[in-house]
N, C-alpha and C positions, 0 to 999 in steps of 0.2 A: 613203456620200456624201450630204451634205445638199442640200436644194433650193437652187438659186441665189437670190440676193437678189430678192425680189418686193415688191410694194406691201405695206405693213404690214397692210392690211385683208385681203388674200389670205393672208398668212402666218398671221394669227390663225385664219382659217377652216381652213387646212391643219393647224395644231396641234390644233385642237379635234377633228378627224377622225383624229388620230394619224398623219398623213402625215409620215414622217421622212426616208425615202430615196426619191428619184425612180426610176421605172422607166426602162428604157433609152430608150423613145420619149420620155418626158418630158425626160430629160437632153438627148437629141439636139435636140429642138425648142427648148428653152430656151437652148441654147448657140449656136443659129443667130443670124445677124446680125439685129438688131432691125428690124422693119418689112418684112422681105423675104418674098416669096411662097414657099410651101413645097409640095413634092410628096413626101408621106411614105408609104412602104409599111411597114405594121406590122400584126401579126395582131390579130384581134378579142380584146378582153379585156386588152390590153396597157397600158391607162391613157391612151388617146388623148383622152378627153373632158377630163380634167384638163389634159392637155398643151396642147390648143388653147385651152382656157379661160384658162390662164396666158399663152399666147403672144399672144393678142389683147388682153390687159388693157392693156399700154402704148399700143396703138393706140386704145383706147376712152377711157382715163383720162388719157393723157399722163403728166405728172410728179405728178399729184394722187393722192389716196388714195380718192376717191369719184367717182361718175359725176355728170354734170350733170343738171339737171332733165329728166325723161323727156319726149320729144317724138317726132319721127320716129326710127325705129330706127337704131342705130349698127352693129349686127352681125346677120348672118343665118346661121343654121346649117341646113343641108339634110341630112336623113337619109332612108333608103329606106323605113322602115316606121313605123307609128304607135308601136309599142312602143319602138323605138330613139329616136325623137324625144322621147317622154315621158321616157325614161330620161335622155337628154341634158339635158332641162329640169330634172329633179330634181338632177342632178350640178351644173349651173351655178348652180342656186338656192342650194345650200349654199356653193359656192365664192365666189359674189359676195354672200353674205348681209350682209357688213359694208360693202358699197360703196353701198348704196341702190339696187341694180339692180332694174329691173322687167322680168321675163322672161315672155313669152307664147308658148304653143304653138299651132300651127295645123296640125291633122292631119285626114285623112279619117276619117269616122265620127263626128266630134264636131259640135256645134252651130256652124255657120259664122256665124250672126248674133251669137252670144255672142262669138266670136273677133273679129268686126268691131268690136263695142263695146269690147272690151279694147284693140284697136289704136288706136281713136279717142281713148282716154284718155291716150295717150303710153306709149312703151315703149323700153327700151334694147336688148334682145336678143330676136329672134324665132327660134324653133325650129320647123321644120315639115317636112312631106313635100312632094315636088315638085308633085304635082297640086293640093293645097290651096293652096300658096303661089302657084302660077300663077293660080289662081282669084281669090285676094285681090288680086293685082296687076292682073288684067284688070278687076276691079270697082272698082279704085282705093281699096280698103280699106287696102292696104299701100303706104306711101310709101317708095320706095327711094332717094330723092334724097340722104339724109344718110348712107348706109351707108359705113362705113369698112373693114369686114372681112366677107368671105363665107367660110364653111367648108363644104366638101362632105365629109360623113362617110360612110364605106363606099361610096365612089364606084363601085367595081366592081359592087356589088350593085344600085345604082341603074341602071346600064347594063343589067345582066342582066334587070332587071324592066321594061325598056322605057321608061325615063324620060329618054332622051337629049333629045328635043324639049323637054320641060319644063325640063330643066336649062339648055339653051342659051337658051331664052326668058328664064329668070330671070337668067342671067348678062348677057344683052344689055340688060336694063333697069337694071342697077346701074351706078354711076359708074365710069368707066374708071380713076380713081385709087385705087380700092378696093384693099385687100390681100386676096389669095385664097389660102386654105390647102386643099389637097386631100389627103384621107387615104383609103387604099385597102389592103386586105389583099394584093391582087395588082396588078400594073401591066401589064394587057394593052394591046394596040395602041390600043383605043378610049380608054383613060384617058390614055395618052401624047399622043394627038392632041388630046384635050380640054384637057390642060394647056398644050400648045403654043399653042393658039388663044386661051385665056382667061387665062393667067398671064403675068406679066412677069418674065423672067429668074429662074424659080423655082429654089430650092435643092432638089436631090433628096436625100432622106434614106431610106436603107434600113436598118431596124432589124434587128440580128442576131436570128435566130430564125425569120424568115419562110421561110428556105430549109429549115429542118430541123423545121418544125412547132413545137408548143408544148413547151418544155423541161420544163414542170411537168405534162405529161400522160403517163401510162403507157398505152401501147397494148397491148391483149390481143386475140387472135383465138381464139375458142372454137369447137371442132368440135361440131356438133350434127346430130341426125337431123331432117330437114325437118319432120316432124309434131310435133316437140317444141319448137318455137320459144317458145311461151308458157311451157312448163315451164322452159326455160332462162332466160327473163326473170325468172320468179318466183325461181328459185334465185340468180341474180345479185343481185337486190335484197335477198334475205335474207342472202346471203354478205357483201356489202359494207355493208349497213345504212346507206346514205348519208343525210345530212340532207335532201337532195333529189336527184332523178334525172330524167333526160330520156331517154325511149325514142323512137327515130325509126322511122317506118314510111313506106313509099312511097305508100300510097293511103289515102283516107278510110275505106274499108271495113276495112282492116287496123287503122287507128287505133281505130275503133269496137269491133272484135272484141277487141283487146288491152286496151282500157280496161275493157270488160265483164268479161273474164277476170280482170283484176287486182282490180277491185271485188269480184267474187264471192269472191276469196280473202282479202279483208280488207285490201287496201292502199288507203290514201287517195289516190285518183287523179283527175286531171282530164285533159281532152284539148284539143288545139288543132288545128283543121283549117279549111279554107276555107269549110265550111258553117256555121260559127258566126257569130253577129252580133257586132258590136264590144262590146256590153254583156256578152255571154256570155264573150268573150275576156278582158275586164277582170276579171270575177268569177273566172275560172279563174286568171289571173295573180296576183290579190290573194290567193287561197287558197294559192298556192304561197309567196308572199312572207311571209304571216303564219303559216305552218306548219300550216294546216288541211289542206293536201294536201302529200304528199311526192313524188309521182310524176306526171310529165306525159308523156303519149303524144302525139306530134305529127308532122305532115308537115313537110318541109323548108321550104316556102313559109310555112306558118303560124308556124314557129318563128324566122323571120328577125328579127333585131334584139332578141329578148327577152334579158333579163339576169336570171338567177335567183341571188340570193345564196346562198352555201353549196352550189352545185351541185357534187357530187363525183363523179357517175357519169353517163356517156353510154352508152346501149346502142343499137347499130344492129341492130334486129330485122330490117330489110331492109338489104342492102348499098346504100350510096349509089351514084349513077349515075356519079360521077367523083371524082377525087382532090380537086378544089377543094371539092366538097360534103362530102367526108369531113373536110377541115380545118375548114370552117365549122361542121359539126355538133360535132366534137370541141372546137372552140374555145370552146364554151359553158362548159366546165369548165377547171380549171387556170388560173384568173385571179388576178391581183394577188398572185402568190407562193404561192397555195394549190395543193396537189397535187390532181390529178384522174385519173380512169381512163376510158378510152374502149374499149369492148368491141364487137368485131364478131362477130356470130353467123354462122358459115360452114358450110353444108351441104357434103358432099363434092363435089358437082357444081360448087360455086361457089368452090372453094379457089383455083384459078388466077386467077380474077377478083379475089379478095380480095388475093392476093399482088401482083397488078399495081397495084391501087389504093394499097396501102401503099408500094410502091416509088416510084410517081409522087408520092406525098405526102411521100416521104423520111422515113417513120415506121417505126421498128423495133418489131415486135409480138412478144410472147411467145405461142406457140401452146400451147393446153392444152385439156383436157376441161372440160365444164361442172361447176360445183361440185355435189357429190353431197349427198344428204340427210344422210348420216352426217357429212360434213364440216361441214354447217351446224348439225347438232345439237351437235357438239363445240364449235363456236364459241358456240352458245347457252349451253352450260355455263360457258364462260370469261366470257362477257359478264354472265351472271347473278351470278357470283362477284364481278365488279367493279362491279355496279350501285350507283350512288350511294345508293340507298335503304338498302342494307345498311351503308353507311358513316356514315349520319346518326346523330347522338346521339339515342337514344330518349327520348321524354317520359315523365313519370310515368304518364300514362294508357296509353301504349303498353306500359310494363312491367307495369302492373296487368293488362291484357288478356292479355299473354303468360303471366303466372303462372297466370291462370285457365285458359287453354288447356292449359298443361302439367299442370295438376291433372287434366284430363279426357282428355288424349291424350298419347301418348308423343312424345318429341322427333322421332323419325323420321316419325310421322304428321303432325306440324305442318310439318316441313320438306317432306314430300311435297306437302302442300296448297299451300305457298308455290310449289313448282315448278310445280304445275298452274296456279296463278293466273298465273305468269310466262309459261308456254307458251301460255295461252289468248289472250293479247293478240298473239301472233305468228302470221302466216300459216304454214301447214304447208309445209315444203319438198316438192318433187316428185321422183319417181324419174326419172332421166334416163339416157341412153345416150351413151357415147363412140363415135362411128362410126369413130374412128381405131384403136381397140383394143377391139373387141367381144369379150368373153370367150365361151368355148364354152358352149353351153346346158347347164345343170346337169341331170343325170338325176333323174327323179322317183323317190323311194323308194316301196317297196310300202306304207308306212304312210301316205303322203300321198294323200288322196282327190283324184281329178281333178274339177274343177268347170268345166263348159263355159262359154265366154263367150257371152252372148246377143247377138243382133243387134237393132239398132233397127229399127222399122217402116220399110220402104223400103230396107233393106239399106245403111245408112250406117255400117257398121263396128261396133266393140264398143259395147255399151250397158251392160255391167256390168263390174265390175273383177275378177271371179273370186273374190269373197268367199264366206264360208260360209253366208250367209243362205239361198240357194236350196237348199242341202243340208239345212238344218234345217227349212225351212219358215218362213214369216214372214207379217207383215201387209203388205197392199198399200195404198199411198197414191197420190194423183194431184196434179199441179200444172197450172195453166192456161196452160202454154206448150208448144209443140211444134216441129216442123220449120219451120213458118212464122216462128217467132221465133228461128231459128238455134240451137235447143237442141242441145247437144252434151255427151256424158257427161264429156268432159275438164274442163268447168267446172261441170257439174251436180253431179258427185260431191263436190268440196270444198265447194260451196255447201250441199248437203244435210247434210253432216257438221257444218258450222258452225251452220246453222239448228236442227238437231235435237240438237246436243250429243252426237253419237255418233262412232265411229271408222269408217274406211273398211271394216273387216271386218264392220260391222253393216249395210252396204248391199249388197243382192244385185242382182238383175236390174233394169235400167233399160230400159224400152221406150218409144221415142219415136214418137208418132203425129203426124198433121198439126197438130192443135190442142191436144193435151194430151200429157203424159208420165206414165206409171205406173211406180212403182218399189217394190221389196220391202225391208222392214226386218226384221232378225232378231227373232224372237219375244221374246227376252230384252231387247231394246232398244226394242221397239215402243212401250211405254207411256211411257218417258222421251222418245222422239222425239215422240209425239203431244202430250205436255204442253208440250214446248219450242216446237213450231210453233204451238200454241194461244196461247201468251203473245205470239207475234209475229204475230198473225192479220192485222194490217194491212200486213205486209211483202209485198213483191212479189218473185217470183211467189207466188201464193196456193197453199198446200199444205193438203190435207184427206184424210181416209181415203177410200179407193176402195170403192165398193159391191161390186165383184167383181174378181177377178184377170183380167188381159187374157188372151185366148186365145193359144195358141202359133200360130206362123205356119208355112205349108208350107215345105218345103225349098227350092223354086224359086219364090219369090214375086216375083222381080224381072224375070222375062222373059229373053229371050235376051241374052247378053253381060254379065249381072251376076250370076253365080253359077250360072246354069242351063246345062245342056249345050248344045253348039252345035246350033242348029236347034230347040231345045225351045220349044214354044208352050203355055203353061198353059191347060187347059180352064177354062171358066166354066160356072156353073149357069144356070138360066133367068133369074135376076135380074141376070146379068152378073158375079156375084162368083166369085172363084176358090175352088175347093174347098180346104179346109184339111186337109192331110195331116199326121197327127201325127208329130212327130219322135221318133226312138228315143232314149231317155235313155242318156247315157253311163254306163258302169259304173265303179265305184271301182277 
């Protein structure tokens, strides 16, 4: 179905953007009676901006094809967040590019004086956030007397964020004969009351899809072990290989932790949380839009209103607090006819909670185990075989170099080198557990040596991965981070492998102290490791050879309740230090 007839200037703009068929919300809005107030419930990402942009065009332009000379604004668009307001401004700018429209944004976090100057030069459409628009109205920088249309976008979010007073102030200052369009993903009682008070005989439009979630989103629920959240996130990103992905967490601390873990594993990652300045948020979003970053880790509030082109995957590292939040999070993908995937990470203790959220959101999810390392490696093989680089027509220089290589190396050696180069640019998949179907423990054969797991200083769990380095002996290195920097073997190990160009089996014990961490590298890989970290000497954290191996710790170094027998109180020497009791070595 083609777009209904519109002004020629708008039709040309739509054609340049290859808009051929309207979305359901666009069709419903354009088929409504001209000039009537509208109360529209439609999901985020359904094409609402173009819908209300086309709907208010006859109100602003009449029968003409261009707008009059800019003076007092003719239309006011109110959005809940800076990001959404700026996104709306971008969309309306291209839609009205042939009409001579002058569009100005007024949002918090930007220079208010510059906005006031822009308003003073004349404007057709103002897009802004409630607080900043009210500020300009109170300071008389914004003249509402000529307004013909007011649009409230994502009205339910504005009420959730506490903007009711600002919205009522704005609506009360605008002319009574204005046209009012109210768009909301849901229609709670507060929205209905707002519509009844400030709209005139509004036509209510409910776009199909709001009741059943996003038709273009595939929901998946992944069973995980609680301690393997970041491993599951890594494997999901590697399994789907999306152009861009959004990972949601419930706290700023979890956002920081996940971002650090993904950066250490080689993912280009940015974060969004309430502790960032507006300038930092802008840089992060721009990095996502231009492809310099592919993963964003965010809290719910920080991600409100953002629109990421090509977003194909949403991961709920923490379960959302309610079904509405689940829909808002998931609605960042599956937009404009594109397919998207929304994955919930569900520990066994939270399964009933996850099932309830999905039921309330009317979303059907496929339950599964997290992608395994073997599945990801198999996908890597298939992706490498289909890589566009292999399909490109080689140049004469390429062929000459290839012939030279084949004279010096066998085809298998050249192909193996190509595989190594391909794999080197990919983050390594993680070993994960399916708590829904844990296999029985495999018995150790007599030929397999037992390698004990070491503990980090302070008793914070495994500090090594059980590799062979400790068995063979190796060289010790140190880095300038410790427990105070939240050092953890789960992200230290992949970082060390990447920085040193070695495998997991080449790293032995990892001992974490307050201000530093010492670790062992297999003798056969120590020289290669030392040369690799020397080349990256300016990288953080700093890695250098250790002057001596760290001493082993006593069996009960944590005191009562943390590995010591009940009632055990470790003795101390005259200086107050606990005596170090040598640990008996395990036998092979």
